[in-house]
N, C-alpha and C positions, 0 to 999 in steps of 0.2 A: 180664467181659471176654472176648473171643473167644479160643479156644484157639490156642496158637502151632502153626503147621503144621510137621510133621516135615520138610517139604521147602523150609522157608524159606531163601532165598538171602541169606546174611549178607554175602557178599563183594560182591553187587550193591547191597545196601542201604548198605554202606560207601562204594562208589563214588558212589552218589547223594547221600549226605551230604557227600562231598568236593566234588562240584560244586555243591551247594546252599549251602555254608558261606559263601563270599564274599557272597551275596545277604543273609545275616543279619548282615553286619558283622564276621565273624570269619574269620581266615585259615584256609584249609583244614587246614593242618598241625595247628593247635590242636584240630580235631575229631577227627582219626584217629591223630595221631602216637603218643600213648601206648599204642594198642592193641597195637602190635608191638614198640616200643622203649622204652616207659616205664620197665620194670624195669631194661633195660640202662643207660639214662641215669642212674638212680638209683645204680645199681652204680658207674658210670664216676665220678660226682661224688664217691662214697665213696672211690674210689682216688685221685682228684685231691686230696682232703683230706689224704691221706697223704704228698703230696709234701714234701720237706724245706723248712722255711722259713728265714728269716734267723737265727733263734735256734738251730736246729740247726746251721747252718753255723758259727756263732760258737763253738759248743761244740766242734765237730769240729776247728776250727783250733787249739784249745787243747790238743788231745790230744798225748802225748808219743810214742806208738807206734800202730801199726795196731791192736794188741790193745785200746788205749783206745778207738779208733774203734769197734771191734766192741761194746764195752760200751754206747757212747752209741747206736749204731744199733739195739741190741737193744730200746731203749725207744721206738723209732719203729715205723711199719708194717712195717719189714723184720723185726722180730722176732728170732728166734733162727736166722737164715739162715746163720750161720757157726759154729753150735755144734759141728759135727763136724769143723772144720778145725783142725789142729794149729798150734801157735804155733812160730816167728812167721809171721804170715799175710803173703802177698805181695800186691802190688797187682794181679798177674794173677788171683789167686783172688778178690780184691775185685771186679774187673770181671766175672769169670765168674759169680759168685753173684748180683750185682745184676742182671745181664743175665737170668739164669735167672728171677728173680722177675718182671721185666717180661714175659718170654715167657709165663710161666704166667698172668699176669693177662690178657694180650692173647688167649691162646688160649681162655680161659674166655669172654671176650666174643664171640670168632669163633664158637665152637660154639653159642652161644645165638642168634645173629643170624639174621634172616630178610631176604629180598630187599627193597629193593635194598642194605640195609646190609651184607649179607653179601659182595656184590661189591665194595663200598667198602672193607671191611677187607681183602679179597684184594688190591686195588690198593695197599694200604699195604705189603704184603709184597713186591711186585714190585721195589721199590728195592733191598731187601736181596738179592733173587735176582740182580740185576745186579752188585752188589758181590761176591757169592760166586763168580759165573761169572768175573769179572775176577781175582779173587784166585787162583783155581785155574789160569786160563790163564797168569797171570804167574809163579806158582810152578812150573808145569809146565815153562815155557820155562827156568827156572833149575835144572831137575832136582831139585826138592823132592819128597819122598815124598807119596803121596796121603793117607796117614793124618795127617801133619803138617798138610797143607793143609786137610782136611776138619775137623780140630780148630779151626781158626782162622775157619771159616765162621760167619756169624751164623745162630743158630738160626731166626729168622723167615724166612730166605731159603733154607732147605733144600728140595730136592725129591728124589724117588725116584732118579733117574738122575744124581744129583750126582757120584757116584764115577767115572762113565764119562768125565767131562770130562777126567780126568788122563791119559787114554790117546789123546786125539784129537790129530792133527798138523796140521790146518788148520781155518779157520773153516767151510769147506763141509761137511767131515766132521762138525764139531761140530754144525751145524745139521741135518744129515741124520740123525744117529744119536741126538742127545740133545734139542736145543732145539726141534724141530719139534712135539714133544708137550707142551711147557710153555707157560704163558701168555706167555712172552717170544718165542715163535716169530714172531709177525707183526712185531716190532720189529726182527728180524734182516735184513730185506730189504735195507737199505741198506749193510750192512758184510760181506756174504757174499763179495765179491770180494777181500777182503783176506786173501790166502793165507798170507803170513808172519807167524807169531806173535811179532814182535819188540815191543819195549816202546812204540815210537811207535805201531804199528798197534793194540796192545791198548788204548792211551788213546784212539784215535779210535774203536774199538769201544765203549768205556765211554760216551763222550760222545755217540755216535750212538744207543745204546740209551737213554740218559737223556733225550735230546731226544724220541724217539718215545714214551717212558713218560710223560713229563710232559704232552705234548700230548694223549695219549690219556686220561690221568687228569683233566685238565682239561676235556676234552669230555665225559666221563662226569658230572663234577660239575655242568657246565652243564646237562646232560640232567636230572639229578636236580632241579635248580632250587631256588628258594626260598632260605632262609638258608644252605643248604649251598653253593649256587653262590656266594654273596657271600663267605662266611668262607673256603672253599677257594680261590676265585678269588684273593684276596690272598695267601694263603700259598703257593700254587703259582706265582704271579707272582714273589714274592720268590725262590723256589727256582730259577726259570728265569733270573732276572737274576743270581744268584750263580754259576750255571753259566756264563753269557755272559761275566762279568767274569773269572772264574778261567781260562777257555779262553783269553781274550785275553792275560792277564798271563803265563800259563804257556807260550804259544807265541811269545812275542816273540823269544827267542833260539833258535828251532828251525827246521827246514826246512819246516814246515808253510806252504804258500802261503796267500794271502788267500782264494782261491776255496774251498779246502778248509775253511778256518776258518769261512766264512760258512755252510757246510752243517751245522756243529754247534751253531749258535745255535738255541734253541727259538724258535718263532713266537709265544710268549705272553710276557707280563711288562711291567713298566712301561718297560723300555728298548726294547721292540719297537714300531714299526719304526724310530723316528728314532735312538735310542741305539745300537742294534745296527749300524745302517748306518755310524755313526761309529766304532764298535769295529772293524768289519771293516777300515777303513783304517788303524787304529793301528799304528805301527811301533816305538814307544817308550812308556815309562811316562808321559811327559808328555802324549802324545796320548790315552791311556787316561783320564787325569785330566780332560783337556778333555771327552772324549766323555761322561763321567757327571756333569760339574759341573752340568748343567741339572737334575739330579734330586736334590731336597734330601735324601732318604733315604740317597743314596750319595755325597754330595759329600764327606763326611770320610773315606772309606775309605782313599784313597791320599794324603792330604794330608801333606806333610812335617811332622814335629814334632807331629802330632796326638796321638799316644800311642804312644811307641816300644815299649811293653810289649804292645800289642795287634796281632795279625796281622789281615789282611783276614778270615781265617776267624773270629777271635774276634769281630770287629765284626758280622759276619753272624749269628753265633750269638746276639748280643745282640738283633738285629733280629727274628730268628726267634722267640726266647723271648717277646718282646713281643707278637707277633701270636698265638702259640699261647696265651698267657696271656689275651688278649682274647677268644679263641674260647669260653671258658666263661662269658662275661658274656652270651651269647645262648642262646636255647633253640631246640628243634624243628630241629636241623640235625645232620649227621654229622661236621662238622669238628672237633668236640671229640674224637672218637676218634683222629683223626690227630694233634691237638694234644697229647693225653695221651702218646701214644708218643714224640713228640718232646721234650716236656718231661722225660719219665723218662730218655731218652737223654742229655739234658743233665745231669740230676742224676747220672747215672752217670759222666759226664765229670768232673763237679765232685768227686764222692767219690774217683774215682781220681787226680785231680790233687792233691787234699789229701793223699792217701795217699802219692803219689810225693814230694811236697815233704817229708813227715815222714820217710820212709825214707831220702832222700837228703840230709836236713839242709839244705834250701833254704827256711827259714821266711821269708826275705825276699820270696819269691814266692808264699806260700801263699794270700794272698787275691786271686790273680788268676783266680779262677773266675767264672762268669757266674751271678749271683743270679737266682732264679726268682720266689720269693714273698717 
């Protein structure tokens, strides 16, 4: 066999293999995917196997105290994550420690990732950055201390200049001194003119940022293509529709005019453009029901008597969990990384809900969590 040249161009050979793969009857992703992310996908599927199942939830709902929950969770992938916490354990501690475990696992994946997966994982954190910015702005307008606000920020959405947010007096100053150097800088173009940091304008900022973020993330996933575009397309469309419906319902009894409402709707989703054009004109809850009635997935969201114990948000969580669970049924795509984070978030909400019901002696509502597996 001829000797291997020390100047052999492996990157070019991989590119040639990718181009030739379809001619051989194999998808290109199957030829090269595992070179860069095979290890990470194996690791991720291992993390996914540790997500609590129906048996775990059945055991948790039988617990008498949160300390009993701690004992059961120690036999799962959570391990001894509460071993240094004194009794009695609060639900706040439960939420904090479960979130820390999610952040630890996500950051490990993120540090090992190469492009374009690394950028994809960065996009996942942008949503948390938006939530943190809005939390700090809202708290600052109510004269909360910066230390208290930063403690409540989600760890996945922290950035170096976060503390500076607490001393800004207007959105233009906020952009000029802080956000221009963050990944969210380009999203702020449409809400710079909102000078007064009152609650209405802060909510407009939140929805404007999310609109730009979802559209940008969707465009990136379409650029990646393949299974990633298919899986993430469905997931992001659901998120866009959730925001469109929530914006409409929450603005019915406010001073927000219809033209301003229209600017907040993402230009992706199952509802866009026919459904959103109807939502724009909705002036009461019946009009919102009529606007989404043509879409089977959302038809029951606002139906009277459908399920009085479930809010719109709970029903969207169920739809989201179903899509994220299905993401693991396919291979050779990045959507499962997003799905894992969202499923773990739902798991944390479930654990905290059960803990709250136990601590407040509300056992009649303890089974109102969203099952995952």
